[in-house]
One Martini backbone bead per residue (centre of mass of N, CA, C, O) as a GRO file, in nm:
protein
  262
    1MET     BB    1   1.778   1.361   0.351
    2ARG     BB    2   1.984   1.247   0.622
    3LEU     BB    3   2.246   1.064   0.614
    4ALA     BB    4   2.427   0.836   0.751
    5VAL     BB    5   2.774   0.864   0.878
    6THR     BB    6   3.110   0.745   0.828
    7ARG     BB    7   3.420   0.877   0.918
    8TYR     BB    8   3.740   0.895   0.744
    9GLY     BB    9   3.953   1.093   0.813
   10ALA     BB   10   4.082   1.394   0.698
   11ILE     BB   11   4.046   1.712   0.592
   12GLN     BB   12   4.253   1.791   0.299
   13THR     BB   13   4.396   2.024   0.137
   14GLY     BB   14   4.502   1.916  -0.195
   15HIS     BB   15   4.380   1.650  -0.225
   16SER     BB   16   4.205   1.413  -0.302
   17LEU     BB   17   3.917   1.302  -0.356
   18PRO     BB   18   3.666   1.185  -0.212
   19VAL     BB   19   3.516   0.896  -0.059
   20ILE     BB   20   3.226   0.699  -0.146
   21ILE     BB   21   3.024   0.456   0.029
   22LEU     BB   22   2.805   0.190  -0.090
   23HIS     BB   23   2.577  -0.029  -0.004
   24GLY     BB   24   2.369  -0.294   0.023
   25LEU     BB   25   2.128  -0.496   0.066
   26PHE     BB   26   2.096  -0.528   0.415
   27GLY     BB   27   2.303  -0.319   0.481
   28SER     BB   28   2.599  -0.118   0.575
   29SER     BB   29   2.866   0.069   0.662
   30ARG     BB   30   3.002  -0.155   0.845
   31ASN     BB   31   3.082  -0.351   0.607
   32TRP     BB   32   3.321  -0.117   0.518
   33HIS     BB   33   3.541  -0.065   0.733
   34PRO     BB   34   3.810  -0.190   0.624
   35VAL     BB   35   3.818  -0.028   0.359
   36ALA     BB   36   3.795   0.260   0.473
   37GLN     BB   37   4.041   0.245   0.658
   38SER     BB   38   4.251   0.187   0.436
   39LEU     BB   39   4.195   0.446   0.260
   40ALA     BB   40   4.255   0.655   0.516
   41LYS     BB   41   4.537   0.601   0.524
   42GLY     BB   42   4.750   0.836   0.567
   43SER     BB   43   4.859   1.165   0.505
   44LYS     BB   44   4.753   1.158   0.180
   45SER     BB   45   4.475   1.111   0.233
   46SER     BB   46   4.133   1.088   0.203
   47PRO     BB   47   3.827   1.117   0.272
   48VAL     BB   48   3.583   0.886   0.411
   49TYR     BB   49   3.243   0.785   0.317
   50ALA     BB   50   3.008   0.593   0.497
   51LEU     BB   51   2.688   0.500   0.407
   52ASP     BB   52   2.345   0.509   0.484
   53LEU     BB   53   2.085   0.410   0.341
   54ARG     BB   54   1.779   0.418   0.304
   55ASN     BB   55   1.636   0.192   0.532
   56HIS     BB   56   1.928   0.190   0.672
   57GLY     BB   57   2.058   0.168   0.952
   58LYS     BB   58   2.070   0.515   1.067
   59SER     BB   59   1.874   0.597   0.865
   60PRO     BB   60   1.608   0.705   0.741
   61HIS     BB   61   1.274   0.657   0.670
   62SER     BB   62   1.089   0.539   0.369
   63SER     BB   63   0.845   0.463   0.128
   64ILE     BB   64   1.061   0.558  -0.066
   65MET     BB   65   1.239   0.321  -0.309
   66ASN     BB   66   1.449   0.453  -0.542
   67TYR     BB   67   1.705   0.559  -0.745
   68PRO     BB   68   1.644   0.860  -0.769
   69ALA     BB   69   1.610   0.907  -0.462
   70MET     BB   70   1.890   0.789  -0.370
   71ALA     BB   71   2.063   0.980  -0.542
   72GLN     BB   72   1.958   1.240  -0.407
   73ASP     BB   73   2.080   1.178  -0.133
   74ILE     BB   74   2.373   1.215  -0.232
   75VAL     BB   75   2.351   1.504  -0.324
   76GLU     BB   76   2.273   1.614  -0.040
   77PHE     BB   77   2.525   1.520   0.104
   78MET     BB   78   2.732   1.674  -0.067
   79ALA     BB   79   2.618   1.953  -0.005
   80ALA     BB   80   2.650   1.941   0.310
   81GLU     BB   81   2.981   1.874   0.263
   82HIS     BB   82   3.102   2.029   0.017
   83ILE     BB   83   3.079   1.826  -0.240
   84GLY     BB   84   3.137   1.827  -0.582
   85LYS     BB   85   3.335   1.570  -0.596
   86ALA     BB   86   3.365   1.203  -0.637
   87ARG     BB   87   3.455   0.888  -0.522
   88LEU     BB   88   3.309   0.566  -0.597
   89ILE     BB   89   3.188   0.293  -0.389
   90ALA     BB   90   2.966   0.021  -0.503
   91HIS     BB   91   2.719  -0.214  -0.382
   92SER     BB   92   2.486  -0.329  -0.556
   93MET     BB   93   2.248  -0.129  -0.480
   94GLY     BB   94   2.461   0.098  -0.457
   95GLY     BB   95   2.552   0.067  -0.754
   96LYS     BB   96   2.285   0.174  -0.874
   97VAL     BB   97   2.295   0.447  -0.747
   98ALA     BB   98   2.569   0.533  -0.872
   99MET     BB   99   2.491   0.495  -1.171
  100TRP     BB  100   2.260   0.700  -1.172
  101LEU     BB  101   2.432   0.938  -1.089
  102ALA     BB  102   2.631   0.925  -1.333
  103LEU     BB  103   2.403   0.956  -1.556
  104THR     BB  104   2.262   1.235  -1.422
  105GLU     BB  105   2.553   1.338  -1.253
  106PRO     BB  106   2.857   1.335  -1.383
  107GLU     BB  107   3.003   1.582  -1.234
  108ARG     BB  108   3.009   1.420  -0.941
  109VAL     BB  109   3.187   1.192  -1.089
  110SER     BB  110   3.510   1.081  -1.109
  111LYS     BB  111   3.491   0.784  -0.981
  112LEU     BB  112   3.398   0.424  -1.044
  113VAL     BB  113   3.301   0.151  -0.828
  114VAL     BB  114   3.153  -0.158  -0.917
  115VAL     BB  115   2.994  -0.417  -0.713
  116ASP     BB  116   2.830  -0.678  -0.830
  117ILE     BB  117   2.677  -0.509  -1.074
  118ALA     BB  118   2.405  -0.407  -1.290
  119PRO     BB  119   2.200  -0.210  -1.521
  120VAL     BB  120   1.964  -0.428  -1.434
  121ALA     BB  121   1.719  -0.667  -1.429
  122TYR     BB  122   1.627  -0.886  -1.178
  123GLU     BB  123   1.483  -1.193  -1.047
  124HIS     BB  124   1.529  -1.126  -0.773
  125ASP     BB  125   1.312  -1.108  -0.461
  126PHE     BB  126   1.391  -1.187  -0.158
  127SER     BB  127   1.164  -1.357  -0.015
  128GLY     BB  128   1.322  -1.535   0.186
  129VAL     BB  129   1.449  -1.308   0.353
  130LEU     BB  130   1.191  -1.152   0.428
  131GLU     BB  131   1.048  -1.388   0.564
  132ALA     BB  132   1.261  -1.435   0.780
  133LEU     BB  133   1.254  -1.154   0.915
  134LYS     BB  134   0.934  -1.164   0.971
  135SER     BB  135   0.945  -1.427   1.163
  136VAL     BB  136   1.045  -1.251   1.382
  137PRO     BB  137   0.951  -1.187   1.718
  138ILE     BB  138   1.067  -0.891   1.799
  139GLU     BB  139   0.904  -0.829   2.079
  140HIS     BB  140   1.007  -1.128   2.226
  141ILE     BB  141   1.293  -1.135   2.209
  142GLY     BB  142   1.625  -1.186   2.400
  143SER     BB  143   1.816  -1.256   2.144
  144ARG     BB  144   2.019  -1.335   1.881
  145LYS     BB  145   1.992  -1.640   1.902
  146GLU     BB  146   1.686  -1.638   1.874
  147ALA     BB  147   1.676  -1.503   1.595
  148ASP     BB  148   1.844  -1.721   1.451
  149HIS     BB  149   1.641  -1.951   1.488
  150TYR     BB  150   1.429  -1.829   1.293
  151LEU     BB  151   1.608  -1.794   1.041
  152ALA     BB  152   1.690  -2.104   1.010
  153ARG     BB  153   1.412  -2.195   0.887
  154TYR     BB  154   1.500  -2.038   0.600
  155LEU     BB  155   1.826  -2.014   0.657
  156ALA     BB  156   2.114  -2.208   0.623
  157GLN     BB  157   2.314  -1.976   0.599
  158GLN     BB  158   2.511  -1.843   0.836
  159SER     BB  159   2.642  -1.592   0.703
  160LEU     BB  160   2.372  -1.460   0.628
  161ARG     BB  161   2.257  -1.437   0.913
  162GLN     BB  162   2.487  -1.262   1.029
  163PHE     BB  163   2.443  -1.030   0.838
  164LEU     BB  164   2.144  -0.968   0.920
  165LEU     BB  165   2.201  -0.935   1.238
  166GLN     BB  166   2.330  -0.647   1.212
  167ASN     BB  167   2.021  -0.518   1.213
  168LEU     BB  168   2.016  -0.571   1.516
  169GLN     BB  169   1.865  -0.386   1.789
  170LEU     BB  170   1.902  -0.242   2.114
  171LYS     BB  171   1.608  -0.066   2.249
  172ASP     BB  172   1.481  -0.009   2.541
  173GLY     BB  173   1.493  -0.341   2.586
  174HIS     BB  174   1.449  -0.380   2.268
  175TYR     BB  175   1.411  -0.529   1.973
  176GLN     BB  176   1.521  -0.417   1.638
  177TRP     BB  177   1.504  -0.310   1.317
  178ARG     BB  178   1.671  -0.103   1.099
  179LEU     BB  179   1.497  -0.194   0.892
  180ASN     BB  180   1.256  -0.127   0.628
  181LEU     BB  181   1.060  -0.380   0.545
  182ASP     BB  182   0.815  -0.255   0.405
  183ALA     BB  183   0.961  -0.082   0.191
  184ILE     BB  184   1.124  -0.309   0.064
  185THR     BB  185   0.889  -0.488  -0.020
  186HIS     BB  186   0.733  -0.265  -0.196
  187SER     BB  187   1.031  -0.202  -0.364
  188ILE     BB  188   1.163  -0.458  -0.503
  189ALA     BB  189   1.126  -0.392  -0.808
  190ASP     BB  190   1.312  -0.139  -0.799
  191ILE     BB  191   1.567  -0.277  -0.682
  192THR     BB  192   1.595  -0.509  -0.908
  193GLY     BB  193   1.592  -0.288  -1.094
  194PHE     BB  194   1.583  -0.019  -1.347
  195PRO     BB  195   1.574   0.257  -1.489
  196ASP     BB  196   1.495   0.433  -1.753
  197THR     BB  197   1.744   0.472  -2.043
  198ARG     BB  198   1.649   0.580  -2.329
  199ASN     BB  199   1.722   0.910  -2.245
  200ILE     BB  200   2.021   0.830  -2.170
  201GLN     BB  201   2.338   0.915  -2.136
  202ALA     BB  202   2.634   0.807  -2.151
  203TYR     BB  203   2.913   0.727  -1.967
  204ALA     BB  204   3.244   0.843  -2.048
  205LYS     BB  205   3.391   0.719  -1.825
  206ARG     BB  206   3.582   0.522  -1.643
  207VAL     BB  207   3.485   0.194  -1.520
  208LEU     BB  208   3.493  -0.022  -1.236
  209PHE     BB  209   3.425  -0.367  -1.250
  210ILE     BB  210   3.349  -0.598  -0.981
  211GLY     BB  211   3.359  -0.956  -0.954
  212GLY     BB  212   3.238  -1.276  -0.887
  213ASP     BB  213   3.280  -1.604  -1.007
  214GLN     BB  214   3.026  -1.705  -0.802
  215SER     BB  215   2.863  -1.491  -0.955
  216ASP     BB  216   2.579  -1.365  -1.174
  217TYR     BB  217   2.566  -1.046  -1.195
  218LEU     BB  218   2.844  -1.039  -1.403
  219ASN     BB  219   2.784  -1.154  -1.661
  220ARG     BB  220   2.820  -1.141  -1.995
  221GLU     BB  221   2.545  -1.021  -2.060
  222ASN     BB  222   2.566  -0.783  -1.849
  223GLN     BB  223   2.820  -0.659  -1.967
  224GLN     BB  224   2.699  -0.579  -2.239
  225LYS     BB  225   2.477  -0.395  -2.121
  226THR     BB  226   2.668  -0.201  -1.971
  227ARG     BB  227   2.817  -0.078  -2.227
  228GLN     BB  228   2.577   0.103  -2.320
  229LEU     BB  229   2.629   0.305  -2.058
  230PHE     BB  230   2.952   0.195  -2.019
  231PRO     BB  231   3.193   0.202  -2.257
  232MET     BB  232   3.450   0.226  -2.029
  233ALA     BB  233   3.442  -0.050  -1.918
  234THR     BB  234   3.587  -0.252  -1.655
  235PHE     BB  235   3.652  -0.605  -1.598
  236SER     BB  236   3.680  -0.777  -1.275
  237MET     BB  237   3.742  -1.113  -1.173
  238ILE     BB  238   3.713  -1.296  -0.876
  239LYS     BB  239   3.836  -1.558  -0.737
  240ASN     BB  240   3.670  -1.714  -0.495
  241ALA     BB  241   3.396  -1.533  -0.532
  242GLY     BB  242   3.120  -1.354  -0.453
  243HIS     BB  243   2.914  -1.097  -0.372
  244TRP     BB  244   3.121  -1.051  -0.107
  245LEU     BB  245   3.427  -0.989  -0.212
  246HIS     BB  246   3.545  -0.772  -0.007
  247SER     BB  247   3.539  -1.002   0.231
  248GLU     BB  248   3.661  -1.260   0.083
  249GLN     BB  249   3.885  -1.065  -0.102
  250PRO     BB  250   4.046  -0.801   0.014
  251LYS     BB  251   4.330  -0.787  -0.121
  252ILE     BB  252   4.237  -0.798  -0.414
  253PHE     BB  253   4.043  -0.564  -0.406
  254MET     BB  254   4.253  -0.345  -0.327
  255ALA     BB  255   4.443  -0.400  -0.574
  256LEU     BB  256   4.225  -0.291  -0.778
  257ILE     BB  257   4.132   0.001  -0.664
  258ASN     BB  258   4.387   0.174  -0.610
  259PRO     BB  259   4.491   0.239  -0.901
  260TYR     BB  260   4.227   0.370  -0.997
  261LEU     BB  261   4.184   0.592  -0.775
  262ASN     BB  262   4.504   0.702  -0.822
   0.00000   0.00000   0.00000
């Protein structure tokens, strides 16, 4: 599978390793444009690759959607781009992809920033979001405003609806979702879970975990579980931030990741 990618900066021999950014569930590479653009600025910067994971954005769709398969997509992308090792920034579902890659292919990961997620199974089933998305009569709507009207019946939070509506595209005069809703629905247990790690060796390098203090994804219990697989983990919690902390508190987020990546 060839993942869609947005490239930032030029490939420059002799500079630091490239950065690969992975988005979360229902997201895409475009959510990370400000961060990727900031990282790629400057003559001494390295190239930044923001990927669309399978069944998201402009990437191909597949009925298979689990973390070993998605991590293999990253391996194949790196091989196609002749990238032997990279620095990864990964949010939510993308964070689980990156963690599985680090655990199973540690030589490919130089540095890892995991954003508001832990390598654990969560109870969230996203049934409300999926129901809302499927409630939109996609073949008959004539505008984004009309789609938002249907979403609002299920989702009161406007910012969440606007986030989801980024997945709506107009093609050949008709609206359609970029998301593979059927595959996501059928794979939601794999997405909210994490693969069996009983025979997996811990990742020995330092990893930066960043969470929002208004989110429960990286609570103390999950931090303790994370250290079993990532014993060199460092946790930084951003005040007044939720799950999408990189867009809610971008200056603080960049201030945390730049020293670690460099």
